[in-house]
N, C-alpha and C positions, 0 to 999 in steps of 0.2 A: 502733528497730524491734523488734517483738515476735518471739519465737521462731517462732510460727506463720507470720508473714509472710516470715521468712527462707527458709521452705520453697520459696517460689515461684521462688527462684534455681535450683532443681533442674530443673523443666520448661523454664525459660528456657535453661539450659545444654544441655539435650538438643536443643532447637531450634537452638541455635548450632552444635552438632556436626553435626546433619543438614543444616543450611544449607551449611556449608563442605564437607561430603561431596558435596553436590550441585554446588557450585561447582567442586570439583576434578574431578568426573566430567564436567562440561560442558567444562572446559578440556582434558581428555584427549580427548574426542570431537572437538574442533576440530582436533587434530593430524592430519597426513596419515598415512594407513594404508599408503602405499607403492605398489609396483607391483601390477598385476593378480594376479600369482602370490602375492604377499604377502597380498593381500586374500582370495584363494581359500583359502589355507592357514589363515588366521585364522578364516575362515567354517567350515571343516571342524571345527576345534577347538571353536568356539562351539556349533555344532549338536550335537556329541557330548556336550559338557558339559551343555547344556540337556536333552538327551534322557535323560542319566543322572539328573539331579536330578528330572526329571518322574517317572521310574520309581521313584526312591527315595522321593519324597514320597507316592506311592501306597501303598507298604508302610507308611511311618511313620504315615500317617493312619489306617490300619486298626488299628495297635497303639495309637495314642492314643485312638481311639474306644472300644476294648475296655477300656483302663485307666480312662478317664473314667467309663464305665458302672460299672465295679467300685468306684471311689471313691464314686460316687453311691449305690450300694447300701449301702456302709458308712456313709455319711452319713445318708441318709434312711430306710434300712431298719433298720439296727442301731444307729444313733446313736452310733457310736464314732469318728466322723470329723466334722471341721468342714464345714458345708454349703457353704462357699465353695471348698473344695478342688478339685472337678472343674473349675470355671471357671478358677481360678487356674492349674491344671495345663495347661490348653489354651492359655491366653495365653502362658505361659512357652515352650511348645514352638513356638508360632506366631512369636513375635518372634525366637527363636533361629534358626529356619529362615529367616526373612526376612533376618536379618543375613548369614547365609551366602550366600543367593541373591544379594543385592545385591553383596557382595564378589566373588563368582565371576563374575557378569555383567560387572562392571567389569574384572576381570582378563582376561577373554577378549577384550574390546575393546582393552585396553591393550597386550598383548604385541606385536602387529604394529606398533603405533604406536611402541613402544619400539625395536624393531628398526630402523624407518625413521629415528627420531631419531638412532640410533647411526651412521647413514650420514653424519651431519654432525658430531657431536661426542659424546664420552663423557658430558659434563655434561648434554647434552640428553637422552640416554637415561636417565641417573640421575634426572633431574627428572620425566620422564614416568612411569617405573616407580614412583618413591617416592611421588609425589602420588597415583597410582592406588592404591597400597597404603594410603595415608592414607584413601581412601574407605572401605576395610574397617574400619580402626581407628576412625574417627569414626562410622561407622554402628553399630558394636557398642556404643560408649559412649552414643551418642545414643538408640538404641532401648532399651538397658538402663535408662537413667535415665527415659525416657518411661514404660516399663512400671511401674517402681517408683513414679513420681509418680502415675500413674493409679490404681493399686491403693491407694495411701495416701489419695487423695481419696475413692475409692469406699467403702473400709472405714470411714473416719472418719464418713462420712454414714450408714452402715447398721448398723454393729456397736453393740449395746447391752449393757452390762454393769452390774453392781451398783455399781462404783466406776470412777472415771476411771483409776486406776492399773491395775486389772485389764483395762480396755478396751484400754489401750495394749499390754499383754502379749499379749492375744488378737489384736489387729491385726497386730503384728509377727511372731508365730509363724504366723499364717495366710498372711502374705505370703511366708514361707519356702517354702511349698508350691509356688508357681509356679516355684521353682528346680528342682523335680523335673522339670517339663515341659521346662525348658531343658536339664537334664542328660541326659534321655532322648533328646531330639532331637540333642544334641551327640554322644552315644555312637554313634547310628546314622550321623551325618555323618562322624565320625572313623573308625569301624571300616569302614563301607561305602566311604567315599572312599579310605581307606588301602589296603584290599584291591584296589580298582579300579586305583589308580595304580601299586601295586607289582606287580600281575599283569602290567600292560603294560610297566613299566620292566624288570622281571627278564626277561620274555620277549624284549624288544627287545635287552637286553644279551647274553643267552646266545647267541641265534642270530645277531644282527646283529654285535655287537662281537667276541665270543669265537670263534664258529664261522666267520663270514664276513668278519671283519676290516673291517667297515664303520665309518665314523666315527659319532659320536653324532648323532642326529637326521637321519641320511641318509634322503632321500626314497625310496630303494629298499627300506627296511625297512618291512614292512607294519604293524608295531606302533608306528611313530613317532607317528602322530596320536593313537592311544589313550594313549600315554605322555604327550603334551602335554595331552590332556584330563584325565588323572589328576592332573597337577600342580594343576589348578584345582579339581577336586572334592574332593581330599584336603587339599592344603596351603592352600587359600584358604577354601572353604566349610566344610571340617572344622575348621580352626583358628579361624575366626570364631565358629562355634557353640560350640567348646570354651571360648574366652576370654570369650564372652558369659556363659556360665553361671558361670564363675569370678568375673567382675566383679560380676554380680548377687548371687551367693552370698556374697561377702565383705561387701557392703553390707548385705544382708538379715540375715545372721547377727549382724553388729555391732548393727544396730537391735534385734534380739530380745534380745541380751545387755544392751544399754543399758536396755531396758525392765525387765529382770529385776534388773540390778545396783542400780538406784536405786528399786526397787519400794517398799522400806520407808522411803525418804527423802521423796519427794514427787512428784506427777505432773509438776510443773514440771521437776524434775531428770531425770525419765524422758524428757520431751519433748526436753530439751537433748541427752541422750545418743543419742536416736533421730535427731535432725536433723543432728547433727555429721557422721556418715559420709556422708550424702547431700551435704552442702555441700562436704566435702573432695573427693568425686568430681566435683562440679559445677565447682569451681575448677580441678581437674586437667584437665577438658575444655578450658577456655579456654587454659590454659598449654600444652597439647598442640598446639592450633591455632597458637599463636605460635611454638612450637619447630619445627614442621614447615617453616616458611618459612626456617629457618636452614640446612637441609640442601642443600649444593651442593659441587661439586668442580672441580678444574682439569683441563684436557685432558691426557691422558697419565698420569693418576694411577695409582699402583700400589695393591695390596691394602691396604697400611698406611695410605695417604692416604685411601682410600675408607672404611676403618673409622673413621678419625678424623672424617670428614665426618658419618657416621652418629652417632658418639658425641657430637658437638657438640649435635645436636638432643635426643637422649635424656638426656644429662647435664644440659643446661640445664633441661629440663622437670622432672627429678628435684630439682634444686637449688631452682628456683622453687617447686615444690610443697611442699618441706620448709619453706621460709620462710613461704609463704602459710598453711600449716597452723596455725602458731602464732597468726597473726592471726585465722583462722576460729575456733579454739577459745577464744581470748580473748574474741571477740565473743559466742560462744554461751554459754560457762560463766561469763564474767566474770572479772575479775582479783582478785576478793575472796578467792578461795581458790586452792589450788595445782593443782586438777584440770586447768586449761587447759594448763599447761606439762608436767605429768606425762603426759597423754595425747599431747601434742605430741611428746614424746621417744619415746613408743611408735611413733608414725607414722614418725618419723625412723629408728627401728630397722628398720621394714619397708622403707622406701625404700632404706636402706643395704644391706639383705640382697638386694634385687632387683638393685642395681648390682653387688655382689660376685659373685652367682651368674652374672650376665651376663658379667662379665669372666673368671670362671673357665671358663665354657663356651667363650668366645671363645679363650682360651689353649689349651684342649685340642682344639679342632676346627678352628681356622684354620691354613692352611698357611704363615702368616707366622711361626708359632712352632715351636719344636723338637719338641713331642710328635707333631704330625702329620707333620713332616718326617722324623722318625725312623721313624714308621710307614711312610712311603713308601720309605725306604731299606731296610726289611726285605723289600721286594719283590724285591730282588736275589737272594734265595734261594728265591723262589717264592711261590705263593699261600698255602700252609699257614702260613708265618711271618707273612704279612700278617694272616691271620685270628687267629692267636695273639696277635700284638702289638696288634691292634685290641681284642680282648677285654680284654687287660691294661690298655690305656689307658683303656677305659671304666670298668673297675672302680676304677682309681686316681682317676679324675676325680670319683667320688662323694664323696670325702672333704671337699673344700672346701664344696660345696653343703650337705651334711648338717651339718657343723659350723656353717656360717653360719645355717642355719635353727634349729638348736638354740640358738645364741647369741641369735638374734632373738627366739625364744619367751621365753627367760629375761629378756632385757633389756626386752622389751615388757611382760612381766608385772610385773617389779620397778619399772619407771618408772611404770606406772599406779597401783601401790599406794604410791608414795612410798618404795620399797625396804623395805616392811613384809613380813617373811618369815612372819608368823604367819597362815597360811591358815585357822586355826580361828577367828580373830577375825571379828566380824560384818562381812559385806560385802567382806572382803579378797579372797577367792577370786573372787567375781563381778566385782569391779572389775579384778582382774588379768587375767581371761579377756577382759573387754571391751578391755583394752589389747592383748592378742594379736590380737583380731579387728580392731581399728582399725589395727593394723600391716599386716594383709593389705589393708585399704582403701588405706593409704598406698602399698604396693607396686604396687597396680593403678590408682592414681589417674591415672597418666600413660599408661594403656593406649592412648589415642588415637594417640600417636606410637610407643609400643613395638610395637603390633600392625602399624603401618604398616611398620616395618623388617622384620617377619616376612612380611607379605603381599607385600612388594616382591620377595622371593626367587623365588616361582613365576612372577611376571610376567617377571623377567629371564631365567629358565630358558626359558620359552616364546619369549621374544624371540630367544634363541640358536637355538632350533629353527627358528623362522621364517626367520632369516637363512641357516641351513644349507640348508633345503629350497628356499628361493628362489634359492639360488646367488648370494648377494651377494658383494661383494668380501671377501677374507680379512680385511681391516682391520676390517670391520664385525663379523665373527665374533669377532675378537680383543677388541673392545670389549664385546660381549655376554658373552664368556667371563669377562672381568674382573668384570662386574656379576653374573654367575651365581655365581662363586666367592665374592663378597661375600655374595650371597643365601644360599648354603649356610651361611655362618658366622652371618649374622643369623637364619636359620631355626633353627639349632641353639641360638643364644642365646635366641631366643623360646621354644623348647621348655624350656630350663632355667628360664627365667623363669616359664613356665606351671607347671612342676613345683613350684617354690618357692611360688608363690601358692596352688597347690592344697593344699600341706601346711599352710600357715597357715589357709586357708579351711576345710579339713576339720577342723582342731583346733577352730576356732570353731563349726563345725556340731555337733561332739561336745557342746559345752556347750548349744547350742540344742536338741539332742535331749533333754537332761534337762529343759529348760523345757517341751518338748512332752509329756513324760511327766507332768509336774506338772499340765498342763491336762487330760490324759486321766484322771488320778486324780481331779481336781476334778469333771470331767464325770460320772464314775462314783460320786461321793460317797464315795470311799475316804479313810480317814485314813492318815497316814504315821508310821511308827515311826522317829524321827530319831536324831541323834547322842545317845548316852547313854540311849537307850530312851525318850526323851520322845515323847508322843503329840501329833501335830499334826493337828487335825481338818480344817482348811482347807489343802489341798495347796498353794494359792497362797502360803501363808505360809512354806513350807518353803524351806530353802536348798539349794544344790547338794549340799553335804555330807550334808544330811538325806536327800535322795533316794538318794544312793549308799549310805548306811547302811541305808536301808529295803530295798534290793535286795542288800545284802551284796556290793557291788562292790569286791572286793579280789583281789590276786594269788593268794590261797589258795582262792578260790572256783573249783571245777572248771569251772563254766559260763563264767567269764571266760577261763580258760586255753584251754578248747575253742574259744571264739570267736576268741581271738588266733591260734590255729593255722589255723582255717578262713579267717580274713581274710588271713593271709600266703599260704596256699595259693591263694586267689582271684587274687592278683596273678600268680602263676606259671601257674595254669590258664588265666586270661584271655590271657596272652601266648602260651601254647602253642596255644590255639584260633585266635588271630588269625594266628600264624606258619604254622600248618598250612593255614589258609584261603588265605593268600598263596601257599603252595607249590602247593596244588591248582589255584588259578586260573592261576598262572604256567605250570604244566605244560600246561594247555589252550592257553595262548598260544604256548608253544614249539612244540607240535604243529602249530598253525595256520600259524605263520610258516614252519616247515620245509615244510609242504605247499605253500604259495604259491611258495616258492623252487623247489620241485620241479616244480609243475604249470603255473605261469604263465610262459610263455616270455619271456625277455628282461628279467626284473626286475633281475638283477644287472648287466646291461650298460646299464641305463637305457632300454632300448627298450620294455619292458613297464610297465604301471601296476599297482601292488599293490592289493589289495582292502582298503583302510583300514577300510571300514565293518564288515567282518566281525570285525576285531580289536576294534573299539569295542563291538560286540555281545557278544563273549565276555567282555570285562571287565565290562560292565554286568550281564549275567546272573549271572556268578560273584559279583560284589559283593553283589547283592540276595539271593542264596541263602545266602552264607556269613556275612553280618553278623547274621542273626537269632539264632543260638544263643548267641554271646558276649553280645549285648545282653540277651537274655531271662534268661540266667543271672545277670547283674549285678542284675537287678530281683528275681528269684525268691529268690536265696540270703538276702538280708537279711530277707525276709518269713518264710521257713521258720525261720531262726535265731531270730527273735523269737518265733514260735509254740512252738518246741521248747525253746529255752534261756532265753527271757525277756529282760528288760532287761539283765541282767548279761552274757548271751551276746552280745547285740547290741553293747554297748559294747566287749567284747573283739574282736568281729569288725571293728569300725570302727578300733580301735587297731592290730590286726594288719595290716589292709589298708593303712592309712596308712603304717605303718613300712616294710613290704616294698614297697608300691607306689611310694612316693616314691624310694627308693634304686634300685629296678629301672628306673624310668622314666628317671632321670638316666643310669644305666649304658647303657641301650639307645640313648637319643638321642645321647649323646656318642660312643659307638662308631660308630654309623651316620654321624654327621656327620664324624668323623675319617676313616673309610674313603672317604667321598665326596671330601673335600678332598685326601686323599693321591693319589687318582686325578687330580684337577685339577692337583696339583703336578707330577706326571709329565708330564701333557699340556702343561704350559707349557714343556717342553723339558728338564726335569731327568731324570737317570737314564736317558737314552736317548730320552725323549720318546714320542710316539704311535707305536704299532706295535711297540715294544720288548717284551722279555720282562717288564720291570718294569711296563710299561703293562698287559699282559695280566693280571699278578698283581694289580694294584690294581683292575682291572675286576672281578675275582672278589670281592675284598674289598668293593667298592662294591655288588655284587649281593647279597651276604649282608647288608650293612648297610642296604639299602633298607627291608625290613620292620621292622628295628630302629628306625630313626629316623622313619619315616613312617606306621607302622601300630601296632605293639604298644606302643612307648615312649610316644608322645603319648596313646594311648587309656587308659593307666593313670591319667593325671591325672583323666580323666572318671570312671573306675571308682571311685576312692576317694571322689569327691564324690557320685556317683550313689548309691552304697551308703548314704552319710550321708543324702542327701535322701529315699531310699526309706524308711529307718528313721524319719525324722522324720514323713513322711506316714503311715506305718503304725503310729505309736506307739499310737494308740487301740486298734488290733487286738492289738498285743503286750500291752498292759495288760489288755485284756478277756479274752484267751485264758488268762491266768493268774489271773483272778478267778473262773473257772467252777468 
């Protein structure tokens, strides 16, 4: 079979993913939704979630139209942009938004059915919640591969270049630009959804739990429905859009680096390097589907047993993917040289890094292990020590993920080059960077099941809320609480996984940015002053080191150093803006809940009915208003840096943002996850149980941790990739601004 024909496995795999997503969705819809009260509560949540998304998409459409027009002016008016960019940008945003919408719609239908299944058995509830989460995972990978396949077919048919080698470089770098659309949509979904859910959650906790001593998800709390809506718009739609752009970004950057790494070898080798990441992702889809069917548990299972049940599926997918990768690469590159197993080892490095980061996150955030148990025990001396201990835990927890990613980068690079350390030799640096990029593809190849374990969490959380508000038997709530605690851990694991994949993907995008700079210089007809002062008339013939030499990209260049500081600052500025946004929105929610308790007679005695709709409206309006500034800053800063500091400054910006953003994201996500599960640990009867002083202290910790783990921390993953994508798309403007 020819290399070109192997490509058709990619759209086939995307259709398989979408088919099983539809099958799981239909299976979920056939489940009984429960009592009339359960159905009514699920309907409230569903209507609130859909109303929010409708409002969010109105704002996002306006931003996308403005940006698409701007790109069109650059492309058709000033000729510093590829003419396909405006269209690719729009499709990336559309598919990212569609993936989030489908996942959220599924989650809102699944939560009530999960609660009803828990009336019969724990395994039944796990199966409904997990298979519904799998709809999100399979939709993301299915739509991602479909978008990539469509653009590959379209651009192959219409792009015309002087040589086949140059055509493949142009096609792959053009395809990268639809990643900016996906990143932009993901940022709005993550930031907006995160602000929404945490405004409601914090408001519900402060007035409901702390001030009024109400249980979680008590129907007397006016913010309860808004809190449940927020779980869906933030942790399902937002996470789906986030990992959609990570998934596509890793594949696209590897394709672009493959076209560049083998540019001087032959178009045939370029094609092999381009097809390989798509095939690895395609096979990963099939293996994810198989592994999803292995997740099940026994009645009465504890937290440890449930974690093992989830691990069976994810570990099986990772092992099978690692084995299959060597077969794929042997088929693509042939066994006549060592490239197939060199790149295979790079993929294994990425897979191993994903597993290690997931296990480390589980260790630091699950209350089955000592770190979170010790955090809970600190509550015996009050909320202040809970906050201090949680911050310390989060900071310590960064060590293993950072060291793991550093080791994965070095191993993936060395494996790809056959352990050749001479980066000045022809092709060594490009091949090594290709190895790092394909390691990111390996880490994300089993995203179908990995994302299922993440999206499962909000479904289980909402199921507990439904059980509480519907006043089901305490045994049902106990089962949903066990599933919810597992969901907190899997969600934290998913966020750690997302941070790790973002780091590898962003590094690959750095190299892709340099390729885009070469194309911009080629378009402008500019020569490059390469290593040793050699003049390279055709920019397409320059190596990565030649481009770096041309722009004096070194640590002694003040433009690079300034960019590094600005990039690091961006991570903290972005977190500050989103934390402040949650604080302001939560304050409005607190005021409203207090007003209802004061003015609506009989709420606390259960005789009056809270105004749930008003709380939903407050969260919706606050999220729409607050998400714009952080999102626009993430887009504007890379553009201004490029215009003022040039290519060297942009590379510094991206490196600084990547380094600070990755570490900060891990810290915030793990602190928040640990605070949440410390509260769950106390609620299970430890340290005095619900209503005790320890419980009140851990509720305060959980309240502080909410924006850490569900707004600011996860949004940083998108920030570092969006800045890279914006830089890539605006490379022509950056080059042009410094040629004037």
